[in-house]
Structure formats: C-alpha cells, structure tokens
N, C-alpha and C positions, 0 to 999 in steps of 0.2 A: 360412479355413484357418489352422492354427497358424503363428505367426511362426517356429517352429523347424522347419518342414517341410523335408524334404530329398528331392530327386528323384534317384534313381539311374538314369542314362540309358544305354541301349544295351548292357546286360549280357547275357552268355550265361547262360541258365538250365540247370539240370541236364537238362531235357528236350531240350536242343539248340536251342530257340527263343531268339530275341533278345527282350528285353523291357525295359520301364521299371518301376521300383519306387518307390512313393511312401511315405515314412516320416513319421509324425507322432506326437508324444507317446510316443515309445519303441516304437511298434508299426508293423507294415506296414499302411498304409491301403489300398493298391491295387496290383495288378500288371496291366500291360497291354502291348499291342504298342507298339513304339517310336513316340513322338510322339502317343500317344492320351491321356496323363494330363495333368491341369492343371499349370501352372507352379507352382514352389515358390520360397520365399525363397532356398533354397540348391540348388545343382545340382552333381552329380558325374558326370563322364564315365567310364563303365565299359566303353567299347568295348575289346575285347581281353581282358576279364576274365570269368572264370566266377564267378557269384554263388551262394554256398552258405550253408546254416545254419552259423553259426560252430562250430568245434570247442569242446570243453570238456576240461579235464584233471581226471579223477576221482581221481587218486592221485599226489600229489607228496610230497616230503620237503624243503620249502624250508629248514628249519633245518639240513639236512645239505648242501645244494647248494654246489658249488664249493669243496669242502674236500679234494680229492684230494691236492694237494701237501702240505697240513698233516697229513693223516691217510692215508698210503699203506697199501695192502692188497696186500703182495707175493704172498700165496697166491691171491688172486682169488676165493676162495669165500666163502660166507655166514658161516662161522665166523670167517674172517679179517677180513671186513668188520665184524662185530660187535666183535671184539677191537680193531680199529683205532679204531672209533668210541668204545668205552669208554675207551680211553687218551686220546683227544683231547677229547671233549665236556666234561669237567669244567673245561677251561681256557677255554672260549668266553666271550666278552664280549658284552654287549648290543649294542653298536654294530656289532660284526663280524657278528652274526647278522642284524641289520636290513639291513646293507649287502648281504650275500650273498643273502638272501631277496628283497630288492627287485630286485636284478639278475636273479635267476632268474625271478621272477614276471613281470617286464616282458619277459623273453625269450620266455616262453610267450605273452604278449599280442601281441608282435610277430609271432608265428607263427599268430595267429588265435584263441587260446583266450580267450574272454570270461568264463569261469568256471573257477576252479581250486579243488580240494579238496586241502589239504595236511595230512598227518599231522605232528604236532609232539610230540617227546619230552617226556614228563612222568614223571620218575623220581627216585630218590634222588641220582643223579649230577648232575643239572642242576636239580632242583626244578621251579619254574615259570618259569625264566629264558627258555627257548626260547619258551614260549607268550607271555610278556610282550612279547618282541621281535616275534613274529608278529602279535600284536594291534595293535602300532604300525604294522606294514606293512599290515595289513588296513584300518586307518583311512586310511593315506596313499594307498592305491590305490582307495579308495571312489569310485565314479563312473566309474572306468576299466575295472574288471572286478569280478566277484563272487568274493570269496575266502572259502572255508569252511575252518575249522580243526578238525581232529580231535585230541582229546587222546589221544595214544598212550601209555598207561600202561606202566610196567615190569612185569616178571614176577618173582615171583609176585603174583597178586591174591588168591589164596585163602589161608586159614589165618592163623595168627598172623604168619607171615613176610610176608604180603601186606598187612598193616594199613596200613603207611606208603604203599605204592603206591596203595591204595584211597583213602586220605585225600587224596593228591595229585590223583587223578583227580576226586574230588568238588570239591576246591579249584579245579581247572582249569575245571570247568563253572560254578562260581560266579563265576569271573573273566571268563568270556565265551566259552569254547570252544563250538563249534557241534555237535560230534558226539562220541560215545563211541568210543574205539578201544582195542584190546588185541591180544595174540597168544595166544589161549587154547590153541592146540595145543602151546605151550611151557610152559604152566602145569602144576604137578604134578597138578592136578585140572581137566582141560579143561572138563568139563561144569559144574562149579560156577563156573568162571571165566565161562563163557557166561551162566549164570544171573545172577551178580552184575552183569555189565556190562549185560545187558538190563534188569534191574530198575532200575539207576541211570539208564539212558537213558529208561525209562518215567517215572521220578520227575521228571526234568527236562524231559520232553517233547521229546527231541531224537533224531535218527537214531543208528544204530549202524553202524560200519564196521570190520570185524575183519580183521586179517592171518590168513589161514586156510590151514593145511596147506601152508606154503611149503617143501616138500621133495619129492624124488622117491621117498621111502620109501612104498611102497603100504600099509604097516601104519598109517601116520598118516593118519587120515581122520575129522576131526571135523565136516566140513561137514554130513553127514546129521543130526547132533544139533542143530546150529544151525538147520537147516531145520525140524526137528520142534519146537524150542522157539519159534521165531517163529510157526509155524502154530498151535500149541496155545494160545499166549497171545494171539493176535490182535494182536501188537505193531503199532501203527498209524503209527509215525513214520518208517518207512523203514529197511530193513536191507540192508547190502552186505557181501559176502564178497570180499576182495581176494586175489589170487594163486591159491589153490585148485590148486596145482601137482600134488599127489598124485592129484587126480581124473584127470589126464591119463595116469596110468600104471596105472589100474585096468583090469580086464577089461571089455569092451564092455557086458556085461549090468549090471555094477555101476555103471559110469559112467552108463548110461541111467537106471537106477533112481534114483540120487542126483540126476541132472539133473531128473528129473520132480518129485522132492520139492522141490528148490530153486525150480523154476518155480511149483509149487503154493503155496509159502510166500510168493512174491513177493519173494524175495531177488535182488538184482542181483549179478552176478559181474563183477569187474574183472580182465581179463587184462593182464599186465604183461610184454610180450615182451622189451623191452630188458634189464631187470635180471635176469629169470629165465633168459634165454638166456646172460647173462654169468656168473651165479653158479652155476647148477645143473649137475650131472653132470660136474664137473671130475675126479672120481675114477674115472669110467668109462673104461677104456682103449680101448673101441671101441663103436661104435653108441650114443653117449650120447643119452638122452632129451632132448627139446628144452626141457623145463621149462615148457611151456605147459599151461594147463588144458584140459579136454575140450571144446573149442569146438564141435565138430559135435554132440555129444550135447546140450549145453546149448541150442544154437540149435534143434535138432530138437524139444526139449521145450518151446520157447516161452519160455525164460528170457531176461531182459534181460542181454545180454553187452556190456560196455563195454571199451574199450581205454585204457590209461593209460601214461604215460611213466616214472613212479616216480622214479628217481634221475638227477641231472644232475652228472656229474663229481665223484663222491665215492667213498668206499671201497666202496660197493655197486655202482657202475658207473662205470668210468673214462671211458666215453663218455656219450652222452645229451646232447641239445641243446635240450630243452624244446620240441620240435616235434611236435604231434599227428600230423602227416603221416609222421613217422618211425615212430611207433607203427603207423599204418595200413599202411605199407609192409611192416613186419615181420609184421603179421597176414596179409598176402597171401603173403609169402615163406615164413614159418615156420609160419603157422597155416592156410594154404591157403584163406583166405577170398577171395571176389571183391572187387575194388576197391570196389564199391558197398557191399558188406557191411562192409568195413573202415572206410569213411568213416562209415557209420551207427554203428559201434561207438565212434568218437571224437567223435561229435556227438550225434545223437538219443539213443542208449543211454547215453552218458556223462552227459548232462543228466538222464536218467531216474534213473540211479544216484545222482545228487546231489540228487534231489528237486526239480529245476527244471522249469519249463514247457517243453513241446515247442516246437520252432522249425521252421517250414517257410517257404519263400519263397512265401507266400500271404497274402492279406488277413486281418487279425485276429491274426496271430501276433507274438510279440516280435521286435523288430528287432535280433536278435543274429546278425550276418552277417559273412562273410568273402568278399572278392573276391580272386581269385588269377589270375595269368597262366596260363591253361589253357583248353582248349575242352571237356574232358570231365572227369568225376570220375576216371576211370582215369588220365588225363594228370596231374591234380592230385596224385594219390597217388604215381604213379611219378616224376614230375619234381620235385615239392615245390618249385616255384619260390619263391624268397624274396620275389618281387615281389607283395606282398599289401596289401590295405586292410582294416582291421578296424573293425567298427561294434558299439558296445555301447549299448543303449537308444536306438538311432536316431541316434547321433552317431559321427563318425570319432574313434577313440581310438588308432589305430596305423596307420602307413603306412611300408612299406619299398619303396624303388625300386631297380632294378638297371639299370645301363647296361653292355651287352655290346659289345665292340669286337674286331675282328680287323684291326689296322692294316696287316698285310702282305698281306691278301687284297684283290685288285682285283676287286670284284664286277662292275664294268662290263665288264671283259675276260671274266670267267667267263660272264656273260649273253650277251655277243656270240658267244663260241665255241659256246654251246649254243642259240643262237637259231635 
C-alpha cells in the first residue's frame, strides 16, 4: 500500500450509510463498511461528518475580490459597478492584487472548493497586470487547489477599435492564461466577437468561457448564436456561457428552444445567483425578475448547469463569502432547485463546466472531497456548517473547526426536567 495512503473512517455517505474510504495516490482506492478496509499509514476520524464530492467554483473574479471599501458602488446596479471598477482598477498594484486574490481563493478553499476558475481583467486600463498577479497566486496555491485563469478581455474586440484588446487577449494566452473570456453581447458586433474569440481559443487549444447576456432585456439574446457557432465548428476544447440572464425572461417556447440548442452544442451554463440577484432589476418598481437564467428549461434539455459565486465583496456584489454552499442555497431559494440538484450544480456540474474529471465517492474517482458536519445533503446546503475538512488529491488541505457553547444553559437540568 502507498506510504501516503489515508483512511477516512466512519463517514456518513450521501446514501445515508456509514462507510470507510481509502485514498491512495490522489484517488479513491476503496469504499466499504466501517472496519472492513485495510489499515493505512494515516487515519482520519470522520464520525459526525457527511462526506461529499468537493465543490468547485466555476466563476470567480479574484482580481476584484475584497475591493468594496476602495471601490464603492452607491447605485448598486451593473452600470454603477462597472463605473466604480473603471475608476479604481487603474490604480491597483501587483502586491495588493496578489494579497486580495490569495485571501479570496483560500476562503473558497476553506469552504470546500478544490478547483476555482477566475476571470481576470485584460484591457487597456490594467494591461496584463491583473493576470501577472493571478499567475503568481496560481503558482503559490499549486498543490492546494486547481486554479484556472480566464483572460477576460475588454470591449470592443471587433473592428479597428478592438485591435488593442485583441492583442492583449493574445498576449494573455501567451503569458499563461488557461481560458479565453469576453463579453460579446456588449461588443458592437456580437457575432464577430464570438467568432474571433472562438478562433483564438481554437488556435491556442484552450476552452472558452464567455459572459453572456447579463441583462434582463429580452431583446439581448446572443446565446443561440454561440450555440450555433460551437456546434457548426465542432469546437473541441470546452465551451461555457456564464450568466445567461436574459434567457430567464424569454417566453417558455423560446427558452426551451435555446436550451435545446445549448445542450446539443455541449455548452455548459453557469448560473450566478448572488451577483445577478444583487445587480439585476433594480430599476423595476414592482415584481422584479430574479435575474437568474432559465434553470428548468436548461435542465430539462439535458444541458450542464453549474452554479457559481461570482463576486466577493466588491462593486459587483457587496456580499458574497466565497462559499459554494451559499450558491447552492440560493439555487434552492431563488432558483427552486432541490437541494440535491443544487449540490450537483456546485460540484459535479461545476467540474464539468471547468473540464475537470467527475468525482464520486466511489473507487477509482479522484480524491477531491469535502467532509462537513451534517447528516444529509439537504442539511449541508441549508445549514452550511463552517465545520469542514477539505481534501485535494487525497490530502487534507483545509480544516475549519467550530466550537459552540451555551454557557447559561444548564443541559443537565433540562434533561432532568424532560426525562
């Protein structure tokens, strides 16, 4: 047996059964009833914990994280957030970006996310400064979690006015960015923007992850063209559409048709409830749309639907705590998913959107796991206990313990009175 083998003992599994789980060489070697697996060099007592596939964060903005005080957004809407960020971002320094991004990514890790995909601004205001900082963070956290970096280019990308942004996007990929990113729906020529970005991603052999239709305006709907383009080109490197807000305000027939095209093209959709609930529909005096994508239509069509946290305490979201279980809870509350569906969105589907291997608590799968003080998936999503143990590649990389006391409560007297 490998010298680095780790035996997880007495965990509650999602099925409700208790079990032991043996990890070797970064994978799950065996799952069995308590006491039935061979001893290992290391042992971890998980009695009282629920053992689940680890969450993943498919859409973050680590370069923006924790800037709310420095870049306030009094209006609270998307236009105000963009304006606040444009005022602040040119003044950012390398050390500050590294410090904030490191704090934010470790916050996500402490909450269970062993893989994070962060969009990183690449534009004329900041050049490649944010990416250079995030590349340093990626190297620093290597071995603790997987960090993917999306080069999020400025707008426009098309025409003579887009030449500089396109050059920066190419430079970002040459520097080491993992994914092509852009906001085609904001470009003067959305279809050409899609084509340019997809061609560049194909040239470098990397995935594409686009901010798509982040508006409640039903007239803005570029997602069908993205699906058509990916399907017609046979793009093989992985395509993701994030936000897709306007799909949620379409007529049911339109939403169903687009969802089926998205599923057929193999595009993953990332729903971002925290930020879109915060930013969208502020101008609606009554019955505001929720700002979420068409979850039911997408799931019914068989599309991959992931959930992401997006922003953490910055101009785009004053709240946000980097916890995938917060995302899952909002997918239940605002998106009307079942808790089990919501957890799938932040784990299995999030990893699929990121092009990562599937994880199950079963022999042969990667040992990307989270143990949380809970007895069911529903309890984990609802309670979001901070008491968690996080495992990446078969090793413990994060542990948060909580001690709860009620010093004025005499439990012995309470038990005696009710005995």
